[in-house]
C-alpha positions as CSV (number, residue, x, y, z in Angstrom):
1,M,0.0,0.0,0.0
2,K,1.1,3.5,-0.8
3,P,0.8,6.4,1.7
4,A,-1.8,9.0,0.8
5,L,-3.5,12.1,2.1
6,Q,-7.2,12.3,2.5
7,F,-9.5,15.2,3.4
8,R,-12.7,14.6,5.2
9,L,-15.4,17.1,6.3
10,H,-17.5,16.4,9.3
11,Q,-19.6,18.2,11.9
12,Q,-19.2,17.8,15.6
13,L,-21.1,19.3,18.5
14,T,-18.8,20.5,21.3
15,L,-19.7,21.7,24.8
16,T,-17.9,24.9,25.7
17,P,-16.6,25.1,29.4
18,Q,-19.3,27.6,30.1
19,L,-22.1,25.3,28.8
20,Q,-20.7,22.4,30.8
21,Q,-20.8,24.5,33.9
22,A,-24.4,25.6,33.2
23,I,-25.5,22.0,32.7
24,R,-23.7,21.0,35.9
25,L,-25.3,23.7,38.0
26,L,-28.7,22.7,36.6
27,Q,-28.5,19.1,38.0
28,L,-27.0,20.0,41.4
29,S,-29.1,19.8,44.5
30,Q,-29.4,22.9,46.8
31,L,-26.5,21.8,49.1
32,E,-24.3,20.7,46.2
33,L,-24.9,24.0,44.5
34,E,-23.9,26.0,47.5
35,A,-20.7,23.9,47.9
36,E,-19.9,24.3,44.2
37,L,-20.4,28.1,44.2
38,R,-18.2,28.5,47.3
39,Q,-15.4,26.5,45.6
40,I,-15.7,28.7,42.5
41,A,-15.8,31.9,44.6
42,E,-12.6,30.8,46.4
43,S,-10.8,30.7,43.0
44,N,-12.3,33.9,41.6
45,P,-11.7,37.1,43.6
46,L,-14.3,39.0,41.7
47,L,-17.1,36.8,43.2
48,E,-18.5,37.0,46.7
49,F,-21.4,35.9,48.8
50,A,-22.4,39.3,50.2
51,E,-25.2,40.3,52.6
52,E,-25.5,43.5,50.8
53,V,-23.9,44.6,47.5
54,E,-23.2,48.3,47.4
55,D,-24.2,49.0,43.8
56,E,-27.5,47.1,43.2
57,E,-28.1,48.4,39.7
58,A,-24.6,47.3,38.6
59,I,-25.2,43.8,39.8
60,E,-28.7,43.6,38.3
61,D,-27.1,44.5,34.9
62,V,-24.2,42.0,35.3
63,A,-26.0,39.2,33.6
64,A,-27.0,41.4,30.7
65,E,-23.4,42.3,29.9
66,G,-20.9,40.4,27.8
67,D,-21.4,37.9,25.0
68,Y,-23.2,34.7,25.8
69,P,-24.2,31.8,23.6
70,S,-27.7,31.9,22.3
71,V,-30.5,29.6,23.3
72,D,-30.2,27.8,20.0
73,A,-26.5,27.3,20.6
74,V,-27.2,25.7,24.0
75,T,-29.9,23.5,22.6
76,A,-27.6,22.3,19.8
77,A,-24.7,21.7,22.1
78,G,-26.5,18.8,23.7
79,S,-26.2,17.0,27.0
80,E,-23.3,15.0,28.4
81,D,-24.9,11.8,27.2
82,G,-25.4,13.1,23.7
83,E,-29.0,14.3,24.0
84,A,-29.9,17.9,23.2
85,T,-30.2,20.2,26.2
86,D,-32.4,23.3,26.2
87,W,-31.7,26.4,28.2
88,S,-34.6,28.5,27.2
89,D,-35.0,32.1,28.3
90,G,-38.4,33.3,29.3
91,G,-40.4,35.4,31.6
92,V,-40.6,34.3,35.2
93,A,-44.2,34.4,36.4
94,E,-43.5,34.4,40.1
95,T,-40.7,35.8,42.4
96,P,-37.9,37.3,40.3
97,I,-34.5,36.2,41.4
98,D,-32.4,38.9,43.0
99,F,-28.7,38.2,43.2
100,S,-27.9,41.4,45.0
101,T,-29.5,40.8,48.4
102,S,-28.7,38.6,51.4
103,S,-29.6,34.9,51.6
104,S,-29.4,32.0,54.0
105,V,-26.1,31.0,52.4
106,G,-24.5,34.0,54.2
107,S,-21.5,36.1,53.6
108,S,-18.2,34.7,52.5
109,S,-16.4,36.7,55.2
110,G,-16.9,35.5,58.8
111,S,-19.1,37.7,60.9
112,G,-18.6,35.7,64.2
113,T,-16.3,36.7,67.0
114,R,-13.8,34.6,68.9
115,G,-16.2,34.4,71.8
116,D,-18.5,32.3,69.6
117,E,-16.1,29.4,70.0
118,D,-16.6,29.3,73.7
119,F,-20.3,28.3,73.3
120,E,-21.2,24.6,73.0
121,P,-23.4,23.6,70.0
122,Q,-27.1,23.6,70.8
123,N,-27.6,20.0,69.5
124,A,-25.1,17.6,71.1
125,A,-23.9,14.7,69.0
126,P,-26.1,11.6,69.6
127,E,-24.5,8.8,71.7
128,T,-23.3,6.0,69.5
129,L,-23.9,2.3,70.3
130,Q,-20.2,1.9,71.0
131,Q,-20.1,4.8,73.4
132,H,-23.2,3.5,75.2
133,L,-21.6,0.1,75.7
134,L,-18.2,1.4,76.7
135,W,-19.8,3.5,79.4
136,Q,-21.4,0.3,80.8
137,L,-18.2,-1.6,80.4
138,N,-16.3,1.0,82.5
139,L,-18.8,0.3,85.3
140,A,-18.6,-3.5,85.1
141,S,-16.4,-5.6,87.2
142,F,-14.2,-7.0,84.4
143,T,-10.6,-7.9,84.8
144,P,-8.1,-5.9,82.6
145,R,-7.9,-8.9,80.3
146,Q,-11.7,-9.2,79.9
147,H,-11.9,-5.4,79.5
148,L,-9.6,-5.5,76.5
149,I,-11.5,-8.4,74.9
150,A,-14.9,-6.6,75.5
151,T,-13.5,-3.4,74.0
152,V,-12.6,-5.3,70.8
153,L,-16.0,-7.0,70.7
154,I,-17.8,-3.6,71.1
155,D,-15.7,-2.0,68.3
156,A,-16.6,-4.9,65.9
157,L,-20.4,-4.5,66.3
158,N,-22.3,-3.5,63.2
159,P,-25.1,-0.9,63.4
160,A,-27.7,-3.5,64.2
161,G,-25.6,-4.7,67.2
162,Y,-24.4,-8.0,65.7
163,L,-21.0,-9.5,65.5
164,A,-21.3,-10.2,61.8
165,E,-17.7,-11.3,61.3
166,G,-17.7,-14.0,64.0
167,L,-15.4,-14.8,66.9
168,E,-12.5,-15.8,64.7
169,A,-12.2,-12.3,63.4
170,I,-12.2,-11.1,67.1
171,L,-9.4,-13.5,68.0
172,A,-7.3,-12.2,65.1
173,A,-7.8,-8.6,66.1
174,L,-6.6,-9.2,69.7
175,P,-2.9,-8.7,70.5
176,A,-0.9,-11.9,69.9
177,D,0.7,-11.8,73.4
178,L,-2.7,-11.9,75.0
179,D,-2.9,-15.5,74.0
180,A,-6.8,-15.5,74.2
181,S,-9.0,-18.4,73.2
182,I,-12.4,-18.7,71.4
183,A,-13.9,-20.0,74.7
184,E,-12.6,-16.9,76.6
185,I,-14.0,-14.5,73.9
186,E,-17.3,-16.4,74.1
187,E,-17.5,-15.9,77.8
188,V,-17.0,-12.2,77.5
189,R,-19.4,-12.0,74.7
190,R,-22.1,-13.6,76.8
191,C,-21.6,-11.0,79.5
192,L,-21.8,-8.3,76.8
193,Q,-25.2,-9.6,75.7
194,G,-26.5,-8.7,79.1
195,F,-25.7,-5.0,78.6
196,D,-28.3,-2.5,77.4
197,P,-29.7,-2.9,74.8
198,A,-30.4,-6.6,75.5
199,G,-29.2,-8.9,72.8
200,V,-26.3,-6.7,71.6
201,G,-23.2,-8.7,70.6
202,S,-25.2,-11.7,69.2
203,L,-24.0,-13.8,66.3
204,D,-27.4,-14.2,64.6
205,L,-31.1,-13.6,65.0
206,R,-31.8,-16.8,66.9
207,D,-29.0,-15.9,69.4
208,C,-30.3,-12.4,69.8
209,L,-34.0,-13.4,70.4
210,R,-33.0,-16.1,72.9
211,V,-31.0,-13.7,75.0
212,Q,-33.9,-11.3,75.2
213,L,-36.3,-14.1,76.2
214,E,-34.0,-15.4,78.8
215,Q,-34.1,-12.0,80.5
216,F,-37.9,-12.3,81.0
217,D,-39.2,-13.6,84.4
218,P,-39.3,-17.4,84.3
219,L,-43.0,-17.1,85.2
220,T,-43.8,-15.0,82.1
221,P,-46.7,-16.8,80.2
222,H,-45.6,-18.7,77.1
223,R,-41.9,-17.9,77.7
224,E,-40.7,-21.5,77.6
225,L,-42.8,-22.2,74.4
226,A,-41.3,-19.1,72.8
227,L,-37.8,-20.3,73.6
228,R,-38.6,-23.7,71.9
229,I,-39.9,-21.9,68.8
230,V,-36.7,-19.7,68.6
231,D,-34.4,-22.7,69.1
232,T,-36.0,-25.0,66.5
233,E,-38.8,-23.5,64.5
234,L,-37.9,-19.9,63.6
235,E,-38.4,-20.6,59.9
236,L,-42.0,-21.7,60.5
237,L,-42.6,-18.6,62.6
238,A,-41.4,-16.4,59.8
239,R,-44.0,-18.0,57.5
240,N,-46.6,-17.6,60.2
241,D,-47.6,-21.2,59.9
242,I,-49.2,-21.5,63.4
243,A,-51.0,-24.8,62.7
244,R,-47.8,-26.6,61.6
245,L,-45.9,-25.0,64.6
246,A,-48.5,-26.4,66.9
247,R,-48.2,-29.9,65.4
248,R,-44.4,-29.8,65.5
249,L,-44.3,-28.6,69.1
250,R,-47.4,-30.7,70.2
251,A,-48.9,-27.6,71.7
252,D,-52.3,-25.8,71.5
253,E,-52.6,-23.4,68.6
254,N,-53.7,-20.6,70.9
255,D,-50.7,-21.0,73.1
256,V,-48.4,-21.0,70.0
257,A,-50.1,-17.9,68.7
258,D,-49.5,-16.2,72.1
259,A,-45.9,-17.3,72.1
260,A,-45.4,-15.9,68.6
261,V,-46.8,-12.5,69.8
262,L,-44.3,-12.6,72.7
263,I,-41.4,-13.2,70.2
264,R,-42.5,-10.4,68.0
265,S,-42.4,-8.0,70.9
266,L,-38.6,-8.5,70.9
267,D,-36.1,-6.3,69.1
268,P,-34.3,-8.1,66.2
269,R,-32.0,-5.1,65.7
270,P,-31.0,-4.0,69.3
271,G,-28.3,-1.6,68.1
272,A,-30.5,0.3,65.7
273,A,-32.1,2.3,68.5
274,L,-28.7,3.9,69.1
275,D,-27.9,4.6,65.4
276,A,-26.0,7.9,65.4
277,T,-26.7,8.6,61.7
278,P,-27.8,12.3,61.7
279,V,-31.2,13.1,60.4
280,E,-31.2,14.9,57.1
281,Y,-33.7,17.6,56.6
282,V,-34.9,18.7,53.2
283,A,-35.3,22.4,52.4
284,P,-37.7,22.9,49.5
285,D,-36.6,24.6,46.4
286,V,-40.1,25.7,45.3
287,Y,-43.4,26.4,47.0
288,A,-46.9,25.7,45.8
289,L,-49.6,27.5,47.7
290,R,-53.3,28.1,46.9
291,D,-54.3,31.6,46.0
292,G,-58.0,31.7,45.7
293,T,-59.0,29.3,43.0
294,R,-55.6,28.7,41.6
295,W,-52.2,27.3,42.7
296,R,-49.3,29.8,42.8
297,V,-45.7,28.5,42.4
298,S,-42.7,30.5,43.7
299,L,-39.1,29.8,44.4
300,N,-37.9,29.6,47.9
301,P,-35.8,32.8,48.2
302,D,-33.6,31.2,51.0
303,A,-32.7,28.3,48.6
304,Q,-31.3,30.7,45.9
305,P,-27.7,31.7,46.5
306,R,-27.0,35.4,46.3
307,L,-23.8,35.8,44.4
308,G,-22.4,39.2,43.5
309,L,-19.3,41.0,42.2
310,N,-16.6,42.2,44.6
311,Q,-16.7,45.9,43.8
312,H,-13.2,46.5,45.1
313,Y,-11.7,44.1,42.6
314,C,-13.9,45.3,39.8
315,G,-12.5,48.8,40.4
316,L,-9.0,47.6,40.1
317,I,-9.5,46.2,36.6
318,A,-9.2,49.7,35.0
319,Q,-5.9,50.3,36.9
320,A,-4.3,46.9,36.0
321,R,-1.9,46.5,33.2
322,G,-0.5,43.7,31.1
323,E,-1.1,40.1,32.1
324,D,-2.9,41.2,35.3
325,A,-5.5,43.2,33.4
326,S,-6.1,40.3,31.0
327,W,-6.5,37.8,33.9
328,M,-8.9,40.0,35.8
329,R,-11.0,40.6,32.7
330,G,-11.2,36.9,32.2
331,Q,-12.3,36.4,35.8
332,L,-14.9,39.1,35.4
333,Q,-16.3,37.4,32.3
334,E,-16.5,34.1,34.1
335,A,-18.2,35.7,37.0
336,R,-20.8,37.3,34.7
337,W,-21.5,34.0,33.0
338,L,-21.9,32.2,36.4
339,I,-24.5,34.7,37.5
340,K,-26.3,34.4,34.2
341,S,-26.2,30.6,34.6
342,L,-27.7,30.8,38.1
343,E,-30.5,33.0,36.8
344,S,-31.2,30.6,34.0
345,R,-31.2,27.7,36.5
346,A,-33.7,29.4,38.7
347,E,-36.0,30.3,35.8
348,T,-35.9,26.8,34.4
349,L,-36.6,25.3,37.8
350,L,-39.6,27.6,38.3
351,K,-41.0,26.9,34.8
352,V,-40.8,23.2,35.3
353,A,-42.4,23.3,38.7
354,E,-45.2,25.5,37.4
355,A,-45.8,22.9,34.6
356,I,-45.9,20.0,37.1
357,V,-48.3,21.9,39.4
358,R,-50.6,22.6,36.5
359,R,-50.7,18.9,35.6
360,Q,-51.0,17.6,39.1
361,S,-53.4,20.2,40.6
362,A,-55.9,17.4,41.4
363,F,-53.3,15.8,43.6
364,L,-52.9,19.0,45.5
365,D,-56.7,19.3,45.9
366,Y,-57.7,15.8,46.6
367,G,-54.6,13.7,47.5
368,P,-52.6,10.8,45.9
369,E,-55.7,9.0,44.6
370,A,-56.2,11.9,42.2
371,M,-52.6,11.8,40.8
372,H,-52.5,11.8,37.0
373,P,-50.1,9.9,34.8
374,L,-47.2,12.1,33.8
375,V,-44.0,11.5,31.9
376,L,-41.0,13.7,31.2
377,R,-41.9,14.2,27.6
378,E,-45.2,15.9,28.4
379,V,-43.6,18.5,30.6
380,A,-40.7,18.9,28.2
381,E,-43.2,19.7,25.4
382,E,-45.1,22.2,27.5
383,V,-42.1,24.2,28.6
384,G,-40.2,23.9,25.3
385,M,-37.2,22.0,26.6
386,H,-35.6,18.6,26.1
387,E,-36.4,15.6,28.3
388,S,-32.9,15.4,29.5
389,T,-33.2,19.0,30.9
390,I,-36.4,18.1,32.7
391,S,-34.7,15.0,34.2
392,R,-31.9,17.1,35.5
393,V,-34.2,19.8,36.9
394,T,-36.5,17.3,38.7
395,T,-33.7,15.3,40.4
396,R,-33.0,16.2,44.0
397,K,-35.2,19.3,43.8
398,Y,-38.1,19.6,46.2
399,L,-41.6,21.1,46.1
400,H,-43.3,22.1,49.3
401,T,-47.1,21.8,49.2
402,P,-49.9,21.8,51.9
403,R,-49.8,18.0,51.6
404,G,-46.1,17.8,52.4
405,T,-42.7,18.2,50.7
406,F,-42.0,16.0,47.6
407,E,-39.1,15.5,45.2
408,L,-40.3,16.8,41.8
409,K,-39.7,13.3,40.4
410,Y,-42.5,12.0,42.7
411,F,-45.1,13.6,40.4
412,F,-44.1,11.5,37.5
413,S,-45.5,8.0,37.1
414,S,-46.6,5.6,34.4
415,G,-50.3,5.1,33.5
416,V,-52.5,2.0,33.7
417,S,-55.4,1.7,31.3
418,T,-59.0,2.0,32.6
419,E,-62.3,0.7,31.2
420,D,-63.3,4.1,29.8
421,G,-60.2,4.3,27.6
422,G,-58.3,6.6,29.9
423,S,-55.4,5.9,32.3
424,A,-54.7,6.0,36.0
425,S,-51.4,6.9,37.6
426,A,-49.5,4.2,39.3
427,T,-49.2,6.5,42.3
428,A,-53.0,6.8,42.4
429,I,-53.4,3.0,42.2
430,Q,-50.9,2.5,45.1
431,A,-53.0,5.0,47.1
432,M,-56.2,3.1,46.4
433,L,-54.4,-0.2,47.3
434,R,-53.3,1.2,50.6
435,K,-56.8,2.5,51.3
436,L,-58.4,-0.9,50.6
437,I,-55.9,-2.6,52.9
438,E,-56.5,-0.1,55.7
439,A,-60.3,-0.7,55.5
440,E,-60.1,-4.5,55.3
441,D,-61.2,-7.0,57.9
442,V,-58.1,-7.9,59.8
443,R,-59.4,-11.4,60.4
444,K,-59.9,-11.9,56.6
445,P,-57.3,-9.7,54.9
446,L,-57.6,-9.1,51.1
447,S,-55.3,-11.2,48.9
448,D,-53.5,-9.7,45.9
449,L,-56.1,-11.3,43.6
450,A,-59.0,-9.9,45.6
451,I,-57.4,-6.4,45.5
452,A,-57.0,-6.7,41.7
453,E,-60.6,-7.7,41.3
454,E,-61.8,-4.8,43.5
455,L,-59.7,-2.4,41.4
456,Q,-61.2,-3.8,38.3
457,R,-64.7,-3.1,39.7
458,K,-63.5,0.5,40.0
459,G,-62.6,0.4,36.3
460,I,-58.9,0.0,36.6
461,Q,-57.4,-2.9,34.7
462,V,-54.6,-4.3,36.8
463,A,-53.1,-7.8,37.1
464,R,-52.5,-9.6,40.4
465,R,-48.8,-9.6,39.9
466,T,-48.9,-5.8,39.4
467,V,-50.8,-5.5,42.7
468,A,-48.1,-7.6,44.4
469,K,-45.4,-5.4,43.0
470,Y,-47.2,-2.2,44.2
471,R,-47.8,-3.8,47.6
472,E,-44.2,-4.8,48.0
473,G,-43.1,-1.3,46.9
474,L,-45.3,0.1,49.7
475,R,-43.7,-2.4,52.1
476,I,-47.1,-3.9,53.0
477,P,-47.0,-7.5,54.1
478,T,-48.8,-10.3,52.4
479,S,-52.4,-11.2,53.4
480,S,-51.2,-14.1,55.6
481,E,-48.7,-11.8,57.4
482,R,-51.3,-9.1,57.9
483,Q,-53.7,-11.7,59.4
484,R,-51.0,-12.8,61.8
485,A,-50.3,-9.2,62.9
486,G,-54.0,-8.6,63.3
């Protein structure tokens, strides 16, 4: 073969750094956005989080200055996965975004004093399972050797309070010169199981339940029968097969049922009560409130970061020369683009939330049973954006309503056909399913087939396996398990 030169023409869509940043800001949650902006502000001296910007008119006009890609350019650029991404401009119907006033994000400069460090936090850190057990260990009459083994055991507990790795792992974790044995570790573990909460340090569920039953008074009704069930018939108990349990144990069915109730009063996860995982609170991005006969949608002003220009550094640009002037002008251009991107993000979020509220106003009026089927494509067509943009906007963004705070994705669900040719939302069907189960006779709970037939009488064509899937998604037990609990 001979070497040759060939010329080829082709077109390629490329995302500029500015568009990549805009897309990234769109899909970030509120907390992630705050962290991202603070990181950007640290590297750009012309940006600041300010409680009050001196020149409000200058900041309001920042986004209008400079050259920015057109809406068509953004749409053509596409998303990271190759789909087109819209970034449409448009009027904001509610609550214009003001980037020149204070916000809950606060100022970038610390306003506290040194005296603030002398105060303890209002909410003390919750006590962990390990801390709770170590406190009891220090009060117990253990030898130094037993104390060391117990400390290693406590450190190895999982959040549920179990020794999931077994005693061999504990032996390997102990110092070699201690020369401990499995029997010695087991003896300390048995003592540890008597700590509060009862059953902590168990190797499995059977071990955990037995320890708790052994702490009951020996005269407790059905205690001995419950111990027999835990020792030999835990699998049958899980299936709630009371009749077979009675035959296996040669006991009266009523006594077996009472023993099963006693077992179910125990805690299968004794360590979970002391789980130190902090509670995460969701701050809504958008509000939906009724105003007369219509629903009004507005952005949460505290959830919108107020980002402004540092006027001191802006004033230095005219005095700078050479490379310094070029660098500062570049930083100013980036700052203006970022503020423009934040405005577009807020406008897009509001437009999408308004479209969702219009489509799901029946849910806001009457509850989950009135939820309509809704897919990304319908909202995308209404607001004139691409489905990938709607997906980004609705992820980890929350809408506060009189019925609670919901992620925007909650309002999207597939449809199930009805007899009249329409469709019912999967969310609405789940709400109907829950309502049917709450109203059932606990002595004769509805089976999945009976629920499917009842829904069909209401005009909703749904199969038994679909009912089972929805019931499991709602974490509702089977009819046999509900009968047992009743």
